[in-house]
N, C-alpha and C positions, 0 to 999 in steps of 0.2 A: 873717786872710790877700787879702793882696793881690791884684788883678787886674795878672800882666804881655801889654803885649802878644803883640802875635801873630807867631813867629819872636824873641823875643825868646827868651836863653840860658837851662836848664833851671838855674834851685837845687839845689844837695844837699838831700836828703833831701827833698823835696818829690813826687809821685805823675806820672811822665807825664801828655800827655794826652791823652785821648780823640779820636780821631780816629776818623766815619763812615768806613764796611765801604764803598766808591763803585768796580764797577759794573760791568760791561753785558752780561749774557747774550749767548756766543754761541750763535749757528744748530750746531745740530749737535756741541757740543758740550758734556756734561754744568758744570752747576751746582761745582764747590767751594765746599766750607765754609772752614772760617781756615785762619794759618795753617797748612803742618806735621798739619796734618789731613784725612785723609778720610774720603768718608759709604761703603763701602763696606762692599754688607754680605760679613761671612764666608761663608766657600764652604762649598754645603747638601753633605750628605754623601747619593750619590747609590743608592746602594747599602751592599748587604756587599761585605768584601774581604781580603785575606788568609787567613785557614784558613776562616772562616763564609766564605767565596767559591766557594770547593773543593766543604763539603758540599755547599752549597745548589740544592736539589734535586727545591725548583721551578718550576728553569728561567725563569725572568718576564727576567730581563736576561743576558748574554753576557758570558763573565768572557774566552772564549779572544786576543781581545788585548790585551790587558793581562799578559798569561800566554803567551804566545808568548813572550815574553827566553830563562822559565825553561824552556818548552818548553824550548825548540831548546838553548839550555844538555843542560841531561839530556844530549838527543842524540848533543854532543860530547862532552861527559863519559865513559857510558857509548861510545863509538863509537872515543874513546880508550882506556880498561878492557882492551876484548876485543882491542884491535891489540897494547895489553904484556900480556895473559891471552893468545895465540898467538905472541907471542918467549920466554914461558917455560919455556911448552910446550912448543916449538922447543928450550932452548936445555937442558930439562931431557930430553927425547925421546935428542937431539945426546948429552950424555954418557954415556946409557947404553948406550950398545955399547962394546965392544971397547978402543978407537982414536976420538976423536974425529967421530962425522960432520959437516965442512966445511957440508956442502950442504943438509945437516938445516934445518941453524940461515942459515944463508943466504936460504936460499927465506927465511921466513918474515922473513925480517928485511925483501927487499925485492923478494915478493913482499905478503904476505897486509899492510897496509895495500889495500889496490885492494877490499877487501867494507867495511873500514869506511868508507872515501870513497864509498862511492858512500851510503853508510848518510845517510850528513850530508847528504850532497845533497839526497835525495830528500827525507828529513826537516825543510831549513830548502826544497825548493819544498811540502813538505803546510801546513809551521808556516806561513809565507806568501797559499797561498789563504788556508786555514780566515783569515787575518787580514784581506787582501776580500773574502770572501765576507763577515763579519760586517758589517766596515766597507758591504758593500753595502748588505744589507743594514738593517744602519741610520738612511742615509740615506733608502730610504722615509717 
């Protein structure tokens, strides 16, 4: 095998020359490894999640912040089902009369949304209050 001068083109079938990695560490930035490789550690599991978090009776960790979306989604779904049940009930009551009682049905359609809307509003406020209280307690 013959030595080639630096800068000469590579012969086919010969391994590429290995150059030492030169770099200067920058202050405030972590040093990175080779090309395409990261030195990051895998994420640590901080505690129970999913159903195990729901049935954690020790209450050492607070999970309301994680499950806030789920709680609010359930509140909205239940309020929607409640409003739909009111309309179906009014339709059934209106059709049981000898003649179709239009006012009974219109009353349910026009006015029965108020209480479920208030439930959604107060559910949102309580969910935000709970999440804010937990975030505040975790910052101490």
